[in-house]
N, C-alpha and C positions, 0 to 999 in steps of 0.2 A: 262451559262455553257452548253457545248454540251453533247450529249448523252454518248460518251465514258468516259468523266470525271465523269458524274453522275454514270455510271455503275461501274467504278473503285472505286469511293468513297463509293458506296453502298456495294460493295464486302468487302472493308476494314472495314466498320462499322459492317457488319454482322459477319465477321471473328473475330473481336475484341470481340463482344458480346458472340460468341460461345466459344472463347478461355479463356475468363475472369475467368470462374469457375476453370479451371485448374491452372491458375496462382495465384488465391487467396487461393488455397488449399481446395476448397469446393468439388471438384471432384478428386478422387484418383484412380489410377489403381493398382489393387492387382495382383501380379504375384506369390504369395505364396499359396500353397495348404491348409494353415491353415483354410481358409474360401474360399468360391467359388471365382475362378478367375474372374476378370472383372472390371467394373467401379462401383465405390461406391460414393454416395453423403454423405458428412460429415455434420452432423446436430447438432444443439444445443439442440435438444429435449431430454427428459428424456429417459432412457433405463431401461430394465428389463431383467429377465431371457431369454436366447435364443437370445437376440439381439447381434449384432456385434458392437464393438467399435473400434475406432482408438486411439492409444496412443503411446507415445515415450517409449523407453527402460527405461528411467530414472523414469518412473511412477511406475515400479516394485520395491518391497522392497529389493530383494536379488539379486543384479547384480554385486557385487564385483568380483566374480569368472568368469564372462562371457568372453569367448575368443573373440578376435577382429573380427573373422569371423561373429559373430552375431551382431556386432556393425556396421550396414549397413549405408553407406553414399551414397548420390547422387553425381552427377558430380560437384556440387558446395560445396561439403563436408558438406552438411546438413544431419542430421539424417533422415533416412527413417523410418517412424512410422510403428508400427505393427497394424494388424487388427486381433482381437480375439473375441471369443464368450463369453458372460457373463454366468457363471455357478453358481456364488454365490454372494449374496448381503450382505450389513452390517447386522451383527447379526447371519449369517449362520454359522453352524459348518461344517468344512471341515476335513475329516478324510479318512483313508484307509480301504477298505474292507479286509476281510481275504484272498481274492484272489489277492490283490494288486492293486485294482482299486480305484480311488478317489470317495468319496461320498460327494456331496455338497447338502445341504438342504434336506438330506434324500434320494437323488436319486443317483444311480450309474451313473457315467459319461462315455459315450462311448469313446473309444480311450484314456483312462486315465491311463493305466498301466505305471508305472515309468520305464524309460529306463536308463541303466547305461552309455551308450555311444551313441553319435550321429552317423549319417551315414558316417562321414568322420573320425571317431575314436577319437573325443574329449570326454574326461570324462565329464559327466553331473552331476553337484551337484543337490541335491534335497532339496526342502524346507521342514523343519520338520513339521510333522503333528502328532496329530490333532491341529487345531487352530479354534478359533471363530473370524470371521471377525469383525474388529472394525467399528465404524460408518463412517469412511472415506475410507473403503477398499472394493474392489470387487475381486472375484476369476475368472480368465479367462482361457479358454480352447481352443483347436483347433478341427477342424473337422477331423483331421488325427492323427494317433498314434505317428508320429514323429514330431508333432508340438512343437514349443518352446514357452511354456506358463507358467502359475502359478505353475505347478508341479516343475519347475526348477527356476523360478524367484520370487515366492512368490506372495502375494496379491499385487494388484495395487491400486494406489491412485485414488479414484473415481473422484476427481476434475480435473484429467489430461486425463480422458476418454471422448471421444465425440462419439455420436451415428453415426454409418455408415449404410446407407440404400443402398441395391443393386439396381443399375440402369440397368445394362446389364451384362450378362455372357453368354458365348457360351454354358455353361452347360444347360441353359434354352432353348436355341435353339434346342440342341440335345435331351433334355428331351421331348420337345414339338413334335419334329419329331418322336421320338420313340412312343409317345402316339398316334399320328395321325396314324402311321403304325399299331399299335395294334387295334385301333378302326375301321380301314378300312378293317381289315381281317375278 
């Protein structure tokens, strides 16, 4: 085999190895501000408070009312999964504070005030609180106030959630640059 054929074959093999995680669903690209934008590795590891998980819309308990705009599909008509942050685990009490913020496991959640409408004018239903999470349920939240999460969709089935680990985000690059600038002054 001559050099050109070996080179082309090597490029094809390396490309296939690098692309495989995308096609197997182990690496996903998040373009929603609910959690940091970027590349995430989907893992079968256990998760806990503060971790990010990937799940389908069907994992949530209260989805009958959800408008089609939130039933996201890719070009092959497959459901696009959500990435959300774990705020409550089985046995936790989820309730509302007197100011209208959610409380999970005794902690007030950031960005958790319930909104009546989304940013395009759709009415948002809310899941009735207080509740105590069952042994197969988790409570999920977003990093932004307008996130579409358990406030509106209820608890999610724990067996349909998979841990997501951030691989790369431009936020990290910009944060590191800002930190470098601050320390060099």
